[in-house]
N, C-alpha and C positions, 0 to 999 in steps of 0.2 A: 536467470532467466532472460529473456530479449522477446520485445514488445515489440512492434509495430504495426501502425494502422497509418490509413490514409484515404480523402474524399477528393473528388474533384467534381466541380461541378463546371459543367459547359455554359456557353457564351449561351445568354437568350435578352428575349427584350417582354418588358414588363408591362403592365395593361397603359401604363402613360406615356410611354414608345422608346423607354428610356433600354439605351444596348447594356446591361451589364455584364462583364465580360467574363469572362471561366477561369477556374482557379484551381489547383493540388496544394493541400495542407498536410501533411504529415509529418508524423509523431513518430520518436522511436525512444526506448528505455531501455537498457542493461543493466543490471543487477547481480552482484556477486558476494556474495557474503557464507557466513557461518553461524549456524543454531544448535543449545545446545539442553538440556533437560538432563537436571538431577533431583533425584528423589533423594526426598525427606523423611527419616521417620516420623511417625505419631502416633497416637495410642488407637486413635482410629479412622478408616478407613487408608487411604492410599494421597500423597500429595507430593503433588511434581514442583521443581523450581524449570521455570523456562527462561528463555529470550535467546538474543541473536546478535550480532553484529554484521551491516551492509554497507557497502559504497554503491551508489547507484550512478549511474551517468545517462542522463535523456537531454535531448533537441528536437527542435521543432521546424521544421521549412512553412515560411506561409503562415504564422498559425499565432495561439496566442499561450503562451505555455507559462505556468506558477512560479518556475523554474527551467534554466537552462546550464548542462554543466554539471560538476560532479558534487556531488554532498555524500554526504553518510546517514545512516538511521540506527539505532538503535530500541531495541524492541526487550520487556521482559514483563514476567509475568509466573502466574502458580494456577495449578491444576490439580482440583481435590474431590477428589472421589470418594463416596460416603456408600456403593455399591449401592443397594436398592433404592438408598435415600437421595438419588442423584447426585450430577458432579454438577460444583462452583469452578467456573473460568475466570477470571481478572486478567487481564491485558495491557499493558501502557507501551505507546514507542513516541520517539522524540525524532523527528526529522528535520536535516537541512542541518546536520553537524560539518562546519567548516564552510561553512556557506554562506551567504543571501538573504538564505530563503530559510524559511523556520517551520515547522510545524508537529503539533502535537496530537494527541490522542489515547481514548479509555475506555479499552471495549472490557462491560463485567453479565455472564451469561452461566444460566441454571438450568442444566437442565435432566429431564425427571423420565425416564420409560412407564407406558403404563400400558 
């Protein structure tokens, strides 16, 4: 994935007659990796082990970013489907592998169609 965003502010004069100079902020992030899905045998429903690893390069121009440069990310989770009873998803990640930046998180979701 390649993500790019920019924001340009033109020069203006504020209410105290101060001149605020114009500025452009640019953000770019490139991500490449591989994901996997492995079915696991269970008595009821279906269970998949999911995950992946990726390399991320990010940069900014005149902006403030959490981290610029190269870092790694690892994801791991499960998807447990119980048919009519719904689906449980649990996913975790660690970001910043091999860098000074550290990020981690988890999300848990339950989907029930009715």
